[in-house]
Structures are given as C-alpha cells and as structure tokens.
C-alpha positions as CSV (number, residue, x, y, z in Angstrom):
1,M,-13.1,83.9,-95.2
2,E,-13.6,87.2,-93.4
3,L,-10.4,89.2,-92.8
4,R,-9.4,91.6,-90.0
5,R,-6.9,94.4,-90.1
6,G,-3.4,93.0,-90.1
7,M,-4.3,89.4,-91.2
8,R,-2.0,87.8,-93.8
9,G,-2.1,84.4,-95.5
10,S,-1.6,82.4,-98.7
11,L,-4.0,83.3,-101.5
12,S,-2.7,80.5,-103.8
13,D,-4.1,78.0,-101.4
14,M,-7.6,79.4,-101.8
15,I,-7.9,80.2,-105.5
16,N,-6.5,79.2,-108.9
17,V,-4.2,82.1,-109.7
18,N,-4.3,81.2,-113.4
19,E,-8.1,81.7,-113.6
20,P,-10.0,85.0,-113.5
21,M,-11.3,86.2,-110.1
22,I,-13.8,88.9,-109.4
23,I,-13.2,91.6,-106.8
24,T,-16.0,93.9,-105.8
25,M,-15.5,97.1,-103.7
26,T,-18.6,98.9,-102.2
27,V,-18.9,101.9,-100.0
28,A,-22.1,103.2,-98.3
29,G,-21.9,106.9,-97.4
30,N,-22.7,110.4,-98.5
31,A,-19.4,111.1,-100.4
32,V,-18.1,110.3,-103.8
33,Y,-15.7,107.3,-103.5
34,D,-13.1,106.2,-106.1
35,H,-11.6,102.8,-106.2
36,T,-8.2,102.1,-107.7
37,C,-5.9,99.1,-108.2
38,F,-2.2,99.9,-108.2
39,G,0.1,97.3,-109.8
40,V,3.5,97.9,-108.2
41,D,6.9,96.4,-108.5
42,E,9.2,94.6,-106.0
43,N,10.2,98.1,-104.6
44,N,6.5,99.0,-104.0
45,K,6.6,101.6,-106.8
46,L,4.3,102.1,-109.8
47,S,7.1,101.8,-112.3
48,D,4.5,101.2,-115.1
49,D,1.6,103.6,-115.1
50,R,-0.4,101.2,-117.3
51,Y,-1.1,99.1,-114.2
52,M,-2.9,101.9,-112.4
53,I,-6.5,100.7,-113.0
54,F,-9.4,103.0,-112.2
55,Y,-12.3,104.8,-113.7
56,N,-10.1,106.7,-116.1
57,Q,-8.0,103.7,-117.2
58,T,-10.1,100.6,-117.1
59,V,-7.9,97.9,-118.6
60,S,-4.3,96.8,-118.2
61,P,-2.1,96.2,-121.2
62,N,-2.9,92.5,-121.6
63,N,-6.3,92.4,-120.0
64,E,-4.9,91.0,-116.8
65,I,-7.0,93.6,-114.9
66,S,-10.2,95.2,-116.0
67,Y,-12.6,97.6,-114.2
68,D,-16.2,98.8,-114.3
69,M,-18.4,100.5,-111.8
70,S,-22.0,101.2,-110.9
71,G,-22.7,104.0,-108.4
72,N,-20.5,103.4,-105.3
73,T,-19.6,99.8,-106.3
74,S,-16.6,98.9,-108.4
75,R,-15.7,95.6,-109.9
76,F,-12.2,94.4,-110.9
77,I,-11.7,91.2,-112.9
78,V,-8.1,90.0,-112.3
79,T,-6.0,87.0,-113.5
80,L,-2.9,87.0,-111.3
81,G,-1.1,84.4,-113.4
82,K,-1.1,86.7,-116.4
83,L,0.6,89.6,-114.7
84,P,4.2,90.3,-115.9
85,A,7.1,89.6,-113.5
86,S,7.6,93.4,-113.1
87,V,4.2,93.6,-111.3
88,N,4.8,92.0,-107.9
89,K,1.8,93.4,-106.0
90,L,-1.8,94.6,-106.5
91,V,-3.0,97.2,-104.1
92,F,-6.7,98.0,-103.8
93,T,-7.5,101.4,-102.5
94,I,-10.4,103.8,-101.8
95,N,-10.1,107.6,-101.9
96,I,-12.7,110.4,-101.4
97,D,-13.0,113.1,-103.9
98,G,-14.4,115.9,-101.6
99,T,-14.3,117.2,-98.1
100,Q,-15.6,114.2,-96.2
101,T,-13.4,111.5,-94.5
102,M,-13.5,107.7,-94.2
103,G,-14.6,108.1,-90.6
104,M,-17.9,109.6,-91.9
105,M,-18.8,106.7,-94.1
106,T,-21.2,103.9,-93.0
107,K,-19.6,100.8,-94.4
108,T,-17.1,99.6,-96.9
109,E,-16.8,96.0,-98.2
110,F,-14.3,94.1,-100.2
111,C,-15.2,90.7,-101.7
112,L,-13.0,88.3,-103.7
113,F,-14.9,85.7,-105.7
114,Q,-13.8,82.8,-108.0
115,Q,-16.3,80.4,-109.5
116,N,-19.1,81.9,-107.5
117,R,-17.3,81.2,-104.2
118,N,-16.5,84.1,-101.8
119,A,-12.8,83.4,-101.0
120,L,-12.0,86.6,-99.1
121,N,-14.2,89.3,-97.5
122,I,-13.4,92.5,-95.6
123,V,-16.1,94.6,-93.9
124,L,-15.2,97.9,-92.2
125,S,-17.2,100.9,-90.9
126,G,-16.5,104.5,-90.2
127,K,-15.6,103.6,-86.7
128,D,-12.5,101.9,-88.0
129,F,-11.2,105.2,-89.4
130,K,-10.8,108.8,-88.4
131,S,-9.8,111.6,-90.8
132,E,-8.4,109.5,-93.6
133,K,-9.4,110.5,-97.1
134,A,-7.6,107.5,-98.8
135,V,-7.3,103.9,-97.6
136,I,-5.3,100.9,-98.6
137,L,-7.8,98.0,-98.1
138,I,-5.7,95.0,-99.1
139,E,-2.6,94.0,-100.9
140,L,-2.2,90.8,-103.0
141,Y,1.5,90.2,-103.4
142,R,3.9,87.6,-104.8
143,K,6.5,86.1,-102.5
144,N,8.7,83.2,-103.5
145,G,6.4,82.5,-106.4
146,I,3.3,82.2,-104.1
147,W,0.5,84.8,-104.1
148,R,-0.4,86.0,-100.6
149,Y,-2.8,88.6,-99.1
150,N,-2.3,91.3,-96.5
151,C,-5.3,93.1,-95.0
152,V,-3.9,96.6,-94.5
153,A,-7.0,98.7,-93.8
154,S,-5.0,101.9,-93.1
155,G,-4.7,105.1,-95.0
156,F,-3.7,108.7,-95.5
157,N,-5.3,112.0,-94.5
158,G,-4.1,113.6,-97.8
159,G,-6.2,111.5,-100.1
160,L,-5.2,110.6,-103.6
161,S,-2.2,112.9,-103.6
162,D,-0.7,110.9,-100.7
163,L,-1.5,107.6,-102.4
164,L,0.3,108.6,-105.5
165,R,3.4,109.8,-103.7
166,Y,3.5,106.6,-101.6
167,Y,3.7,104.5,-104.7
168,G,6.5,106.6,-106.3
169,G,4.4,109.2,-108.2
170,T,3.8,112.9,-107.7
171,E,1.3,115.3,-109.0
172,V,2.8,117.6,-111.5
173,S,2.0,121.3,-111.9
174,A,3.8,124.5,-112.7
175,D,4.7,125.0,-109.1
176,D,7.9,123.6,-107.6
177,T,6.7,123.4,-104.0
178,P,8.7,120.7,-102.1
179,Q,6.6,118.0,-100.4
180,T,7.0,116.9,-96.8
181,N,7.2,113.3,-95.7
182,V,3.9,111.4,-96.1
183,Q,3.0,108.8,-93.5
184,P,-0.1,106.6,-93.6
185,Q,-2.5,107.4,-90.8
186,T,-3.6,104.5,-88.5
187,S,-6.7,104.2,-86.4
188,G,-7.3,101.9,-83.4
189,N,-5.2,98.8,-83.8
190,S,-4.2,99.4,-87.4
191,I,-0.8,98.2,-88.6
192,P,1.6,101.1,-89.4
193,I,2.8,101.1,-93.0
194,Q,6.5,102.0,-93.6
195,T,7.2,104.6,-96.2
196,N,10.0,106.7,-97.5
197,A,10.1,110.5,-97.9
198,P,9.5,111.6,-101.5
199,P,12.4,113.2,-103.4
200,A,13.1,116.9,-102.6
201,H,12.3,117.9,-106.1
202,A,8.8,116.5,-106.0
203,K,6.1,118.8,-107.3
204,T,2.6,119.5,-106.1
205,V,-0.6,120.4,-107.8
206,T,-2.6,123.6,-107.5
207,A,-6.3,123.4,-106.7
208,N,-7.5,123.7,-110.3
209,A,-4.5,122.2,-112.1
210,P,-4.8,118.9,-114.1
211,V,-3.6,115.9,-112.1
212,M,-0.6,114.0,-113.6
213,M,1.9,111.6,-112.1
214,Q,5.6,111.7,-112.6
215,N,7.6,108.5,-112.0
216,N,10.4,108.9,-109.5
217,N,11.6,105.3,-109.5
218,V,11.4,103.7,-113.0
219,Q,13.0,100.3,-113.0
220,K,14.7,98.6,-116.0
221,Q,12.4,96.4,-117.9
222,P,12.9,93.4,-120.2
223,A,13.7,94.2,-123.9
224,G,10.6,95.4,-125.7
225,Y,8.8,96.4,-122.5
226,S,7.9,100.1,-122.9
227,V,7.8,102.3,-119.8
228,P,6.3,105.8,-120.3
229,T,8.1,108.6,-118.6
230,Q,4.9,110.1,-117.2
231,V,1.6,108.6,-116.1
232,K,-1.4,109.5,-118.2
233,T,-3.5,112.4,-117.0
234,A,-5.9,111.2,-114.3
235,Q,-9.0,113.1,-115.1
236,K,-11.1,114.0,-112.1
237,R,-14.8,113.4,-112.3
238,E,-16.8,116.2,-113.7
239,K,-19.0,117.6,-110.9
240,I,-21.9,119.9,-111.7
241,S,-24.5,121.5,-109.4
242,L,-27.8,122.2,-111.2
243,K,-30.0,125.1,-110.1
244,K,-33.7,125.2,-110.6
245,G,-34.5,125.6,-114.3
246,Q,-31.0,124.5,-115.5
247,K,-30.5,121.6,-117.9
248,I,-27.6,119.4,-118.9
249,S,-27.2,116.5,-121.3
250,L,-25.6,113.3,-120.0
251,T,-22.4,112.2,-121.8
252,K,-22.1,108.7,-123.2
253,S,-20.2,107.0,-120.5
254,G,-20.2,103.4,-121.5
255,S,-21.8,102.4,-118.1
256,A,-24.7,100.0,-118.2
257,Y,-26.8,102.3,-115.9
258,V,-27.0,105.8,-114.7
259,R,-27.4,105.9,-110.9
260,I,-29.6,108.3,-109.0
261,E,-28.9,108.7,-105.3
262,N,-30.9,110.5,-102.6
263,G,-28.8,111.9,-99.8
264,W,-28.9,114.3,-96.9
265,T,-26.5,115.8,-94.4
266,A,-28.7,115.9,-91.2
267,K,-28.4,112.9,-88.9
268,G,-31.4,110.8,-87.8
269,K,-33.5,111.6,-90.9
270,D,-35.2,109.3,-93.4
271,Y,-36.1,110.1,-97.0
272,D,-37.6,107.9,-99.7
273,L,-36.4,108.2,-103.3
274,K,-39.1,107.8,-105.9
275,A,-39.4,107.9,-109.7
276,L,-42.5,108.4,-111.9
277,V,-41.8,106.9,-115.3
278,R,-43.8,108.3,-118.2
279,Y,-43.9,106.2,-121.4
280,R,-44.4,107.5,-124.8
281,N,-47.8,105.9,-125.0
282,G,-48.9,107.8,-121.9
283,K,-48.6,105.0,-119.4
284,L,-47.3,105.9,-115.9
285,I,-45.5,103.7,-113.4
286,Y,-44.4,104.7,-109.9
287,V,-41.1,103.2,-109.0
288,G,-40.2,103.1,-105.3
289,A,-40.0,101.0,-102.2
290,A,-42.4,102.6,-99.7
291,N,-45.9,102.0,-101.1
292,A,-47.7,98.8,-102.1
293,D,-48.6,100.3,-105.5
294,E,-45.0,101.1,-106.4
295,S,-42.8,98.9,-108.5
296,I,-39.2,98.1,-107.6
297,C,-38.5,97.8,-111.3
298,T,-40.2,98.6,-114.6
299,P,-41.2,95.7,-116.8
300,E,-38.4,96.1,-119.3
301,G,-35.8,96.7,-116.6
302,A,-34.9,100.2,-117.6
303,V,-35.6,101.7,-114.2
304,K,-34.6,99.8,-111.0
305,H,-35.0,100.8,-107.4
306,G,-32.3,99.6,-105.0
307,G,-34.7,99.0,-102.1
308,D,-35.7,100.9,-98.9
309,I,-32.7,102.0,-96.9
310,K,-33.2,102.1,-93.1
311,H,-29.6,102.6,-91.9
312,P,-28.2,106.1,-91.3
313,G,-25.6,107.1,-93.9
314,E,-26.7,104.8,-96.6
315,L,-28.3,106.1,-99.7
316,E,-31.4,105.0,-101.6
317,H,-30.7,104.7,-105.3
318,I,-32.4,104.1,-108.6
319,D,-30.5,102.8,-111.7
320,I,-31.8,103.9,-115.1
321,K,-30.9,103.2,-118.7
322,W,-32.2,104.7,-121.9
323,H,-35.2,102.8,-123.4
324,P,-37.0,103.7,-126.6
325,D,-40.5,103.4,-125.0
326,I,-39.7,105.7,-122.1
327,A,-40.2,109.5,-122.6
328,S,-39.2,110.8,-119.1
329,I,-38.6,110.1,-115.5
330,A,-39.6,112.5,-112.7
331,V,-37.4,112.1,-109.6
332,S,-38.7,113.0,-106.2
333,S,-37.9,112.5,-102.5
334,Y,-40.5,112.0,-99.7
335,S,-39.9,113.0,-96.1
336,A,-40.8,110.3,-93.6
337,L,-43.2,111.1,-90.8
338,E,-40.5,110.7,-88.2
339,N,-38.5,113.6,-89.7
340,G,-41.1,116.0,-88.3
341,T,-41.4,119.5,-89.7
342,G,-38.3,121.1,-91.2
343,S,-37.4,122.1,-94.8
344,F,-35.6,119.9,-97.2
345,R,-33.0,122.7,-97.3
346,K,-32.5,122.7,-93.6
347,Y,-31.7,119.0,-93.6
348,G,-29.4,119.2,-96.6
349,V,-31.4,116.9,-98.9
350,Y,-30.1,116.4,-102.4
351,V,-30.2,114.1,-105.4
352,R,-27.0,113.0,-107.1
353,I,-26.8,111.6,-110.6
354,I,-23.7,109.5,-111.4
355,N,-23.0,108.9,-115.0
356,G,-19.5,107.4,-115.4
357,D,-17.1,110.3,-114.7
358,Q,-20.0,112.8,-114.7
359,I,-21.6,113.7,-111.4
360,I,-24.6,116.0,-111.2
361,E,-26.1,117.2,-107.9
362,I,-29.5,118.9,-107.5
363,P,-29.7,120.4,-104.0
364,A,-32.7,121.7,-102.1
365,E,-32.0,125.4,-102.0
366,D,-35.4,127.2,-101.8
367,T,-35.3,129.1,-98.5
368,S,-39.1,129.9,-98.9
369,A,-40.2,126.3,-99.0
370,D,-42.7,125.4,-96.4
371,D,-41.5,123.2,-93.5
372,R,-44.7,121.1,-93.9
373,S,-44.0,120.2,-97.6
374,Y,-43.3,116.4,-97.5
375,T,-42.5,115.8,-101.2
376,L,-39.8,117.5,-103.3
377,C,-39.6,116.8,-107.0
378,F,-35.9,117.5,-107.7
379,G,-36.0,117.2,-111.5
380,E,-36.9,115.4,-114.6
381,I,-34.8,113.1,-116.8
382,L,-35.9,113.3,-120.5
383,F,-35.1,110.4,-122.9
384,G,-34.5,111.5,-126.5
385,K,-35.6,109.3,-129.4
386,E,-32.0,108.5,-130.2
387,K,-30.2,105.9,-128.1
388,D,-28.5,107.2,-125.0
389,N,-29.8,110.7,-125.6
390,I,-30.6,111.8,-122.0
391,E,-31.1,115.3,-120.6
392,V,-31.5,116.3,-116.9
393,T,-33.6,119.3,-115.9
394,A,-33.6,120.7,-112.3
395,L,-37.2,121.5,-111.2
396,E,-37.1,121.8,-107.3
397,M,-40.9,121.7,-106.9
398,Y,-42.5,121.3,-103.5
399,S,-45.8,119.7,-102.5
400,R,-48.5,121.7,-100.8
401,P,-48.2,121.9,-97.0
402,N,-49.4,118.7,-95.3
403,S,-50.1,117.0,-98.6
404,E,-49.4,113.3,-98.9
405,H,-50.3,113.2,-102.6
406,R,-47.5,112.1,-104.9
407,I,-46.4,113.9,-108.1
408,G,-48.1,113.2,-111.4
409,Y,-48.1,114.2,-115.1
410,K,-50.6,116.5,-116.9
411,G,-49.7,115.5,-120.5
412,T,-46.0,116.0,-120.6
413,K,-45.7,118.4,-117.6
414,V,-44.8,117.3,-114.1
415,C,-47.3,118.5,-111.5
416,M,-47.3,118.3,-107.7
417,D,-50.1,116.8,-105.6
418,I,-52.1,115.2,-108.4
419,G,-50.9,111.7,-107.9
420,P,-52.4,109.2,-105.5
421,E,-51.8,109.5,-101.7
422,G,-48.8,107.7,-100.5
423,E,-48.7,105.6,-97.4
424,T,-47.7,107.7,-94.4
425,K,-44.3,106.5,-93.3
C-alpha cells in the first residue's frame, strides 16, 4: 500500500505484530543521510535512550529493534509485539549531516515488509520539501492496544538538533545558551506537527563539541527497569577529505561492504564510476556499467557495481569487501560525451567512500587539469594480506586530452591511458 502525507490507518490489520518485519529506508542524493528510529513513550518523549536506534546504537535492549546499513540505505528489523509498554510509538526519521537540505535530494523511499510482502510504501522527492534538514517520515504507534501508522512526511530546518529537542532531549555542552521554540517545517500540503517549547534551561552544542542528549521528561518505569539519566554520546560520522598523495586505513566497521560513490555538484552532467580490480596473480577485471567488456560484479562477488545511473541527483556506486585474492582496486570516473569540455574540478566531481561511521571524500582539485581530460583516476584501494586490512590512497590522475583509453596497471602501478578504449558515451 502506497502512503501519502497525512494518511493514517491500522497496521495490525496488515501485519502480524508479533512477528519480525523489515523496514528499509533509502535516499538518493548528493548528501550524507542518517536514518534513526526513536522509540518514544505516551507523552511523545524519548524517556529511555536505549530505544534511539541508529548507526551508533544498532540494537535495542531486548532485540526488538535492530539496525544495519549499506551506503544510503538503512534496514531496521522490528518486532512490535516485543516492545515494552513504556515504548508507545516508533518514529522513523532522516537527517542530513552537512549543508544540503531535503529539498535538494532526488528521492527517498520507505518500505515495510513482512514475509516478503510489501505492506507499506512511501516515496517522496525533493519537490515535497524545502529547507528541511531532518524529516519525520512515519510513525508507528499503539492506540487502545492496536498498532497504527501515521505518514507524517514533515520536518525541521535545524536537523538532528531539532529532532532531539522535539523528543525531549537536548544537546549538552559547556554553554548554557537558552533554546527558542522549535516548530517542524511543513511544505505544500504537509500536516503540521504540534510541539511544546523546550525548557528554559536547555543547553545547546558548540560546533565542535561532542553531541549528547539530556532527558527532560523521564517517566517512572516498572520496578527493575533502568532509565539512564543521560543518553549515550551520539558519535558523528568521521569525515575526511583526502588530498593527492595522502593515505588512510579503513577502520573495521562491521559492515558487509564498503561503498564507493561518484558524485558531482553541477546540474545536467553524467559521470560513470569504474573500478579496475587487480588480483594477486596479475589478472585484471574492469568493473563498470558503460562498456560491453566491463563486469557488473567480480566472480567471487567482492566488487559489485550498482548499475548505470541516468537520473540527475542519483549516485553511481560500487560496493567492495576484502578478499584474499585481490591486491588492489583503482577507482576512476569517466565524463560522458554530453558533458562537453570542462574540468572535473569545475563540475565539482568527487568520490566518496563510506565505511560504517567513516566517510572519506576525494575531490577533483587540480586547477591545471585539461578541460579535455575525460577520465580521472581518483585513487587506489589496497587490500592487505590480513582480513579487512584496507588502505585508501588519493591519486587524482587525469587522462591525456581527448583520450578515450581507460586506466591500466604496469605491474603494481596505476597508469593512465594504457587500458582499452571505452565506448564513447
């Protein structure tokens, strides 16, 4: 069933609340998007921080809710019937960590599955929003013992900070700056959300201070039910920008794959993400979606291309995981013919590597690069011989002017223009 903003109904009539259901949340856009599930009480407050489930706290106390992610897609596994009486509502949200807004994204989708059946679906685009940086997509709530849904699809301009305050938490720092009233923003025909002003003693967070939440509305709980006085530190994702020649080792994140995304800031452009996989025995495989001789996936499944992207704002991506037979992966971007002449730097082209909480961006920064260079090798990913030992090196190497030849390897060294010619696109 596809939902529209403001729609409500009975969820208990559609699923078995005592069985697990799978919720996926996906965003297509050029920002970094974080998904969170807030488990709140009958007063709409997060009175138990253990039910704030996101990338930094992935499981609720009794495994009623669990979380994992891959790139811009998050997955929650939820069993509503296992939730304690103190958790009356689950709220699924998106917030942007950065300067962009929800109005700038291409599409976001929420899907609720049980036993391979899609029970609920929400699809929204940037046109449904304006300057919001955090959005409440849907609420699943208990009323008179029946679980129901409410498609909210409205949000806040202030991002995560406003979300935390709305659910009874504040960000704590050394400052005692009072907060003003926070009202969710609405776009188009969105349904206004009623909210109360935060307490006058609420604290804010400075730009570089660690983010914590302080509970302003802790309810009494049954005997033996422990409620912490402060929410655990919500660690922000580690963001690093690599310059040419710099290296970094990837931390062990627990994610099944590391995602590589190819993005750009200019409108109306098209770039193809490619990977050249070098095996320890010398074998080479081109992974991509633009040429007949390129593979979508390597035989062992360690390098997978997400397919050719043709819609503005969406990102091509490649998922990789460590494999003992692979020595390295050279990552490049090809500028399509319709882009015309113009440097990668001019069009704001970059590669983003997402490894759990670790985000590494390699931008195109060389101001001397020729406008007729059609291929940019952003960097190389080296696989160590020990499991999950992965290192990223920024290369920023450009092809010769007007060359359609792809990158290649001479021994263990990445070289431009020595690979086969690609199909002109």
